[in-house]
C-alpha positions as CSV (number, residue, x, y, z in Angstrom):
1,M,7.0,-8.9,-9.4
2,S,10.5,-9.3,-7.9
3,A,9.5,-7.5,-4.7
4,W,7.4,-10.5,-3.8
5,S,10.4,-12.9,-3.7
6,G,11.8,-14.1,-0.4
7,S,10.1,-14.5,3.0
8,R,6.6,-13.0,3.1
9,T,4.3,-11.8,5.9
10,V,0.8,-10.9,5.0
11,L,-0.4,-7.9,7.1
12,L,-3.9,-7.6,5.6
13,Y,-5.9,-9.6,3.1
14,L,-9.3,-8.4,2.1
15,S,-11.4,-10.1,-0.6
16,N,-14.9,-9.0,-1.8
17,S,-15.3,-6.7,1.2
18,T,-18.2,-4.3,1.4
19,A,-17.6,-0.6,1.2
20,F,-16.1,1.1,4.3
21,S,-14.9,4.7,5.1
22,Y,-11.3,5.4,5.9
23,T,-10.0,3.0,8.5
24,L,-6.6,2.9,10.2
25,F,-4.7,-0.4,9.9
26,Q,-1.7,-0.8,12.3
27,Y,0.9,-3.5,12.6
28,T,4.2,-4.2,14.4
29,F,7.0,-5.9,12.5
30,V,10.3,-7.1,13.9
31,A,13.1,-7.0,11.3
32,T,14.7,-10.3,10.5
33,M,16.7,-9.0,7.4
34,I,18.3,-5.7,6.5
35,S,16.3,-5.1,3.4
36,T,12.5,-5.1,3.4
37,T,9.7,-4.2,1.0
38,L,6.2,-3.2,2.0
39,A,3.9,-3.9,-1.0
40,F,0.2,-3.5,-1.7
41,A,-1.8,-5.3,-4.3
42,L,-5.1,-3.7,-5.3
43,R,-8.1,-4.7,-7.4
44,Q,-11.5,-3.0,-7.4
45,D,-14.4,-3.8,-9.9
46,P,-16.2,-1.5,-10.4
47,S,-15.2,1.1,-7.8
48,Y,-12.0,2.4,-6.1
49,W,-9.7,1.9,-3.2
50,C,-8.2,5.0,-1.5
51,L,-4.9,4.5,0.3
52,D,-3.2,7.3,2.2
53,D,-0.8,8.2,5.1
54,I,1.4,5.1,4.8
55,S,3.9,5.1,7.7
56,V,6.8,2.9,8.7
57,I,8.5,4.1,11.9
58,G,11.6,2.6,13.4
59,N,13.5,4.0,16.4
60,G,11.3,7.1,16.3
61,Q,12.1,7.9,12.6
62,Q,9.8,7.8,9.6
63,I,11.3,5.4,7.0
64,W,8.5,5.3,4.4
65,Q,8.9,8.2,2.0
66,D,5.9,10.3,0.8
67,G,3.3,8.2,2.6
68,G,0.7,10.9,2.0
69,F,1.3,10.9,-1.8
70,E,1.9,14.7,-1.8
71,T,5.0,14.4,-4.1
72,S,4.6,13.8,-7.8
73,P,5.3,11.7,-9.8
74,L,4.2,8.5,-8.1
75,T,7.4,6.7,-9.1
76,Q,9.6,9.2,-7.4
77,Y,9.5,7.3,-4.1
78,H,7.3,4.3,-4.9
79,T,7.6,1.3,-7.3
80,Y,4.4,0.9,-9.3
81,C,3.6,-2.1,-11.5
82,N,0.5,-2.8,-13.6
83,P,1.6,-6.0,-15.3
84,N,-1.7,-6.8,-17.0
85,A,-2.4,-3.2,-18.2
86,A,-5.6,-3.2,-16.1
87,A,-7.9,-0.3,-16.7
88,A,-8.6,2.3,-14.0
89,S,-5.2,1.6,-12.4
90,G,-3.7,3.5,-9.5
91,V,-2.8,7.2,-9.7
92,I,-2.1,10.0,-7.3
93,S,-5.4,11.8,-7.0
94,A,-7.2,14.5,-5.0
95,T,-10.4,12.5,-5.2
96,C,-10.3,11.0,-1.7
97,A,-7.4,12.2,0.4
98,H,-7.5,11.2,4.0
99,S,-5.1,14.1,4.9
100,G,-3.2,16.6,2.9
101,H,-4.3,17.0,-0.7
102,Y,-3.7,13.6,-2.4
103,S,-3.9,9.9,-1.9
104,F,-3.4,6.8,-4.0
105,Y,-6.6,6.2,-5.9
106,D,-6.9,2.7,-7.5
107,G,-9.8,1.0,-9.3
108,S,-7.7,-1.6,-11.1
109,V,-10.2,-3.7,-13.1
110,R,-10.0,-7.5,-13.5
111,Y,-6.3,-7.7,-12.4
112,S,-4.4,-6.4,-9.4
113,D,-1.8,-3.7,-9.8
114,Y,1.0,-3.2,-7.3
115,L,2.5,-0.4,-5.2
116,S,5.7,-0.9,-3.1
117,Q,8.6,0.7,-1.4
118,S,11.8,-0.9,-0.2
119,F,13.9,0.3,2.8
120,T,16.7,-0.9,5.0
121,K,16.3,-1.7,8.7
122,V,18.1,-2.8,11.8
123,V,17.7,-6.6,12.4
124,G,15.9,-7.3,15.6
125,Q,14.4,-3.8,15.8
126,S,10.6,-3.4,16.0
127,Y,8.9,-1.2,13.4
128,S,5.4,0.3,13.4
129,I,3.5,0.1,10.1
130,S,0.3,1.9,9.5
131,F,-1.9,3.1,6.7
132,W,-5.4,4.5,6.1
133,L,-7.6,2.6,3.6
134,E,-11.1,3.4,2.2
135,N,-13.1,0.9,0.1
136,R,-15.5,2.9,-2.1
137,G,-17.4,-0.1,-3.4
138,G,-18.4,-3.7,-2.9
139,P,-17.3,-6.9,-4.6
140,I,-15.5,-7.8,-6.7
141,N,-12.3,-6.5,-5.0
142,S,-9.2,-7.4,-3.2
143,F,-6.5,-5.7,-1.2
144,I,-3.3,-7.2,0.1
145,A,-0.6,-5.6,2.3
146,I,2.5,-7.7,2.5
147,I,6.0,-7.5,3.9
148,T,8.8,-9.3,2.0
149,T,12.4,-9.7,3.2
């Protein structure tokens, strides 16, 4: 996936984690390049991840578009990739919204699928990144949140 080229910063890496209810993950990121991609890689056998309320804030402004997945289709604001045609791949769903009506619901089997969004920033400025994540099942699973520049 081309979004993974360049410099990478792993924000979160979960592997074979036990189930947990919606949890807020928060990070601060200082821009070193103008263009940045925030990407998520998800795999969940045999259950699902629920991802919602993604936020990237810089200088008091929301940069990430449709972090609550309330706008359809998924690809209107997000880049979605399922390179291995994994079953139960990610969709916008009302099954497990943290807020609003929808979230990203992903049970990608055997292989990861990927969700990302690219945005421009001011070099040297600090950005707040946050998202809510729920793990609906135990191993085998993985979840990666990564910044690429």
